[in-house]
N, C-alpha and C positions, 0 to 999 in steps of 0.2 A: 214185546222188543226182543227182539235178536240178538243185538248188540255187537254188529258184524258190518266193518266201515267197506269200503270200498276197494278195499286191498283181500278182501276175500278172508283174514282173520278176524277174532277176536278183538275185542280193544284190552282184555286182559292180557294177552299174548303178544300184544305191539306198544304197550306202554312202559312205564313201572309201575309200580302198585298204588301209588299217590297218583300218579295221573288218571289212571284206569280207573278211580275211586271215585275222583272228580267229575272224569265223563261221562262214566255211568250216569253217577249224579244228576246229573246235568240233561242227558238224555231222557233220566225218566221224571225230570221238573215238565220240560216241554211235554212229553207224552200226558204227562195229569193237568196241565195249566191249561193248554191249546195253545199256547205265546210262546214269541221268539223269545231268548234269556242271552243275556250277554255277560262275558264274566273276563274277570283278568286277577291272575296271581300268578306266584313265582313259582316256574321250573327249573329246577336246578338238572342241565345235561350230562348227565351219567353221574358216574358214584362220588367222582371227585371232581367232577364238572362245574362251571360258573354258571351263577344263576340267573336266570331272565323272566321279565314277564311275559306271560304270554295270555294274548286277548282273544275273546272266541265269541263268535254268534252262532247261537243255534235257532232253525226256524222249522218249525213245522209246516209239514204239506198235509193235505191227505185226497185221497182220490174220491171220496165221499163226503166232503162238508162234515164231516162230523169225529172220524176218526185219524189220528195220525198213521199216517202209513210211511212217510219217510221226513228225515232230519237232514236239511241241510245243513254245513254247517262251515263259515267263513274262521280261518285263524290268524293273525298274526302275531310275527317278533319279532319285526321293524323297528319296535318303536326302542328296542334296546339296544339293533346291532352298534352302532357306532360305540357304544359301551361294552359290550360283548367283543368287538373289535379290539378295542386300544386294554381292553383286560388280560385279550386273548395274547398279543405283541408281547405286553408285559410281563409274562409268566413265560410265552415261550419262544418273545422272538419271531422276528422276521426271516427264514429261511431263503425266500427269493430275492432280499435286497429291495423291496419294493416299497418302503417305507422310506 
């Protein structure tokens, strides 16, 4: 498993250490079990950012029907988008006056 996503960067370089560890473990589980897995866990946006739930689905694909050669990932943050927006507006206000 090479740990490179479509951005051509290592998982460890593009995510927080905690998210990188969780993501790596999820990829390992998909490769080992040859099954799709779904997860939901809390992620904090930046050092002082607001926490939100990240829901993901990782699905294995194979060129030969035996070895996992690709993993497709779907990630959804929309479940908490209203909460994130409300907390952001409460903390920082609405500089554009849209609310």
